[in-house]
C-alpha positions in Angstrom: -36.5 74.2 16.6 -33.6 74.1 19.1 -33.3 76.1 22.3 -30.2 77.1 24.3 -27.6 75.6 21.9 -23.9 76.2 21.4 -22.0 75.8 18.1 -18.4 76.6 19.1 -14.9 76.2 17.6 -16.1 73.9 14.9 -15.2 73.5 11.2 -17.6 72.8 8.4 -16.8 71.8 4.8 -20.0 70.8 3.0 -21.7 71.0 -0.3 -24.7 73.0 1.1 -25.2 75.5 3.8 -22.6 75.3 6.6 -24.5 76.5 9.7 -28.2 76.7 9.0 -30.9 77.7 11.5 -34.4 76.2 10.8 -37.8 75.6 12.6 -40.1 73.7 10.2 -41.7 74.3 6.9 -44.9 76.0 6.0 -48.1 74.8 7.8 -46.4 72.0 9.6 -43.8 74.3 11.1 -46.4 76.9 12.0 -48.6 74.3 13.7 -45.8 73.1 15.9 -44.8 76.7 16.5 -41.5 76.0 18.1 -38.9 78.6 17.3 -35.1 78.1 17.1 -33.9 80.4 19.9 -31.1 81.3 22.2 -28.3 80.0 20.0 -24.6 81.0 20.2 -22.3 80.4 17.2 -18.7 81.3 17.9 -15.2 80.6 16.6 -16.4 78.6 13.6 -15.0 78.2 10.2 -17.0 77.3 7.1 -15.3 76.3 3.8 -16.9 75.8 0.4 -20.7 75.5 0.5 -23.8 77.5 -0.3 -23.7 79.7 2.8 -21.6 80.4 5.8 -24.2 81.3 8.4 -27.8 80.8 7.1 -31.3 81.3 8.4 -34.1 79.5 6.5 -35.7 79.0 4.3 -37.7 76.5 6.5 -38.2 78.9 9.4 -42.0 78.8 9.8 -41.8 78.3 13.6 -39.7 81.4 13.9 -36.0 82.2 14.7 -34.9 84.5 17.5 -32.1 85.5 19.9 -29.1 84.3 17.9 -25.5 85.5 18.4 -22.8 84.8 15.8 -19.3 86.0 16.6 -15.7 85.5 15.6 -16.4 83.2 12.6 -14.8 83.0 9.2 -16.3 82.0 5.8 -13.8 81.0 3.1 -15.0 80.5 -0.4 -18.7 80.0 0.4 -21.3 81.0 -2.2 -22.8 83.4 0.3 -21.4 84.6 3.6 -24.5 85.6 5.7 -27.7 84.3 4.1 -31.3 84.9 5.2 -33.8 83.3 3.0 -37.6 82.6 3.0 -40.6 82.9 0.7 -44.4 83.5 0.7 -46.2 80.6 2.3 -43.6 80.0 5.0 -44.7 82.4 7.7 -42.6 82.8 10.8 -40.6 85.7 12.2 -36.8 86.0 12.2 -35.7 88.6 14.7 -33.1 89.6 17.3 -30.1 88.2 15.3 -26.6 89.6 16.3 -23.6 89.0 14.1 -20.2 90.5 14.9 -16.4 90.1 14.5 -16.7 87.9 11.4 -14.5 87.7 8.3 -15.1 86.4 4.8 -13.0 85.9 1.7 -13.6 84.8 -1.9 -17.4 84.8 -1.6 -18.8 83.6 -4.9 -22.0 85.7 -4.9 -23.3 87.9 -2.1 -21.4 88.7 1.1 -24.8 89.4 2.8 -28.2 88.3 1.5 -31.8 88.9 2.7 -34.2 87.3 0.2 -37.9 86.8 0.9 -38.4 85.5 -2.6 -36.3 82.4 -2.2 -37.3 79.8 -4.8 -35.0 76.8 -3.9 -32.1 78.0 -6.1 -28.7 79.1 -5.2 -28.0 82.9 -5.6 -26.0 82.2 -8.7 -28.7 80.1 -10.2 -31.4 82.7 -9.4 -29.3 85.4 -11.1 -28.6 83.3 -14.1 -32.3 82.5 -14.5 -33.3 86.2 -14.2 -35.3 85.7 -11.0 -34.1 88.9 -9.4 -35.1 91.0 -12.4 -38.7 89.5 -12.4 -39.0 90.2 -8.7 -38.4 93.9 -9.0 -42.0 94.9 -9.4 -44.6 92.5 -8.0 -48.0 93.2 -6.4 -48.5 93.2 -2.7 -50.6 90.5 -1.1 -52.5 90.5 2.1 -50.4 89.9 5.2 -51.4 86.7 7.1 -49.9 83.8 9.0 -48.1 82.6 5.8 -46.2 85.9 5.4 -42.5 85.6 6.5 -40.8 88.4 8.3 -37.1 89.4 8.8 -36.6 92.2 11.4 -34.2 93.5 14.1 -30.9 92.1 12.7 -27.6 93.7 13.7 -24.4 93.1 11.8 -21.2 94.7 13.2 -17.5 94.5 12.6 -17.6 92.4 9.5 -14.9 92.3 6.8 -15.2 90.7 3.4 -12.4 90.4 0.9 -13.7 89.7 -2.6 -17.4 89.0 -3.5 -19.5 89.3 -6.5 -22.0 91.6 -4.8 -21.6 93.3 -1.4 -25.2 92.8 -0.1 -28.7 92.1 -1.5 -31.9 93.0 0.4 -35.1 91.8 -1.3 -38.2 92.1 0.8 -41.9 91.5 0.0 -44.0 94.5 -1.0 -46.3 93.6 1.9 -43.5 92.8 4.3 -40.2 94.7 3.7 -37.0 93.6 5.3 -37.0 95.9 8.3 -34.6 97.3 11.0 -31.4 95.8 9.8 -28.3 97.6 11.0 -24.9 97.3 9.3 -22.2 99.0 11.4 -18.5 99.0 10.7 -18.7 96.7 7.7 -15.9 96.7 5.1 -16.5 94.9 1.7 -13.9 95.3 -1.0 -13.1 93.9 -4.4 -16.7 93.4 -5.2 -18.2 93.6 -8.7 -21.5 95.2 -7.4 -22.2 97.2 -4.2 -25.3 97.0 -1.9 -28.7 96.5 -3.5 -31.8 97.4 -1.4 -35.3 96.7 -2.7 -38.5 96.8 -0.5 -36.8 97.6 2.8 -37.7 99.8 5.8 -35.5 101.2 8.5 -32.2 100.0 7.2 -29.2 101.8 8.8 -25.7 101.9 7.3 -23.0 103.3 9.6 -19.4 103.3 8.7 -20.0 100.9 5.8 -17.2 100.8 3.3 -17.8 99.3 -0.1 -15.3 99.1 -3.0 -17.1 97.9 -6.1 -16.6 97.9 -9.8 -20.1 99.4 -10.5 -22.3 101.2 -7.9 -21.7 101.1 -4.2 -25.4 101.6 -3.2 -28.5 101.0 -5.3 -31.8 101.5 -3.3 -35.4 101.5 -4.4 -38.9 100.9 -3.0 -37.5 101.7 0.5 -38.4 103.8 3.5 -36.4 105.2 6.4 -32.9 104.5 5.0 -30.2 106.0 7.2 -26.6 106.4 5.8 -24.0 107.7 8.3 -26.7 109.6 10.3 -28.5 111.1 7.3 -32.0 109.7 6.9 -33.9 109.3 3.6 -37.6 108.9 4.3 -38.3 107.4 0.9 -36.0 106.1 -1.7 -37.3 105.1 -5.1 
């Protein structure tokens, strides 16, 4: 729940998330209602840890107006990680990430996961969590429903990752209006996976993967290099 903060020209070497933006957990965070906002992260390096730049999962007061630029993530589990879960509430919006490089990412270069269960991405995959989350019923949207929207990622390069990107929204609250522009991810085992998204835009995104480059389902308004797909299943 910080406002008007600078994180500049700093190096992080930790066992957990390197740079993590939060604003309180569940009802306590919503009651305080103080977002983390107006933050600039620039010129930072993150070595081994769970994530390079991370939002959540305790973001119940909201997160908005964040600029991340000219950073590098070296050997982190995830590069850019956005995580939350039902019960949190809060809105994450107006996040701008640009001119960032990654290498030797152990799982996903980019992750948006609204089913975060307290596990690392590798643990969730090993436990079969992602498979169980593919088809789940929608719940009523209320103050406990988290939301990721209006996130812009531009000029990002990743050399080696297990998976290029993973978008996993809620059936009642898809990950919405995320734009990837001029993103280059190579030497990945898997490409981009989209599930329960709306208004995702991929422009000049280059993925070199062993298996698929793009796997989308349960999604609306997907635009790839100017061509729009109203519904992808």
